[in-house]
N, C-alpha and C positions, 0 to 999 in steps of 0.2 A: 391796767398796771398800777395806776395811781391808787385805786381802791384797795388793791392787794397790800400796799404799804401800810394803809391805815387799819384794815381788817382782813388779814390774810385768809382766815378760814372762810369767811363769806365770799371773798373774791374767787377763791379756788372752787368752792361749791357752785357758785354762779357759772363759772366757766365750764365746769364739768356738766352741769345741767344743760347748758347751751349745746355742748358737744353731743350729749346724749339725744337731745331734741333733734339736732340736725341729722344724726344717724337714723333715728326712728323715722323722720320725715323722708329721708332718702330711701329707706326700706319700704315705706308705704308707696312712694311714687314708682320705684322700680325694685321689686323684691330680689332681683338678681344681684343687687349691690351688697346684700347681707354678707356674702362670703368673699367679696372682692376686697382685697387689702386686709384680710382678717388678721394677719400677723401685726401689721401696723396699728390696727384698731386695738389689739390686745396690749401692745406696747404703750399706746397713748393712755389707755385706761389705767395701766400700771403706774404711769407717771402721775396721773391725776390722784391716784390713791396715795402715792408717796407724798405728793404735795399736800393732800389733806392731813396726813399724819404729821408732816413737818409744821403745818399751820397750827395744829392742835398743840404740838410741843412748844411752839413760839408763844402761843396764848398762855400756856402754863408758866413759862419762864417770865413773861411780862407780869403775870399776876404775882409770882414769887418775888420779883424785883420790886414791884409796887409795895408788897407787904413788908419786905425787908427795909425799904426806904421809909415806910411809915413807922415801923417799930424803931428803926435806927434814929430817926429824927426826934423821937420821944425821950430817948435816953439822956 
């Protein structure tokens, strides 16, 4: 959570990668778990995708604010 405040995109991508790793590991250990909780897995992946998009937007806004601050300070 602390890392997400500093670099939201990398934090969400790391969490998403970890979640996918755990799901693949569970599927390898017990293939019957692939379909168990499928709706919940789809919802979680959707939330991660929404988080990735939000983190990208936040990065764009931060860059725009930094650019505006830099040009505003030169005037």
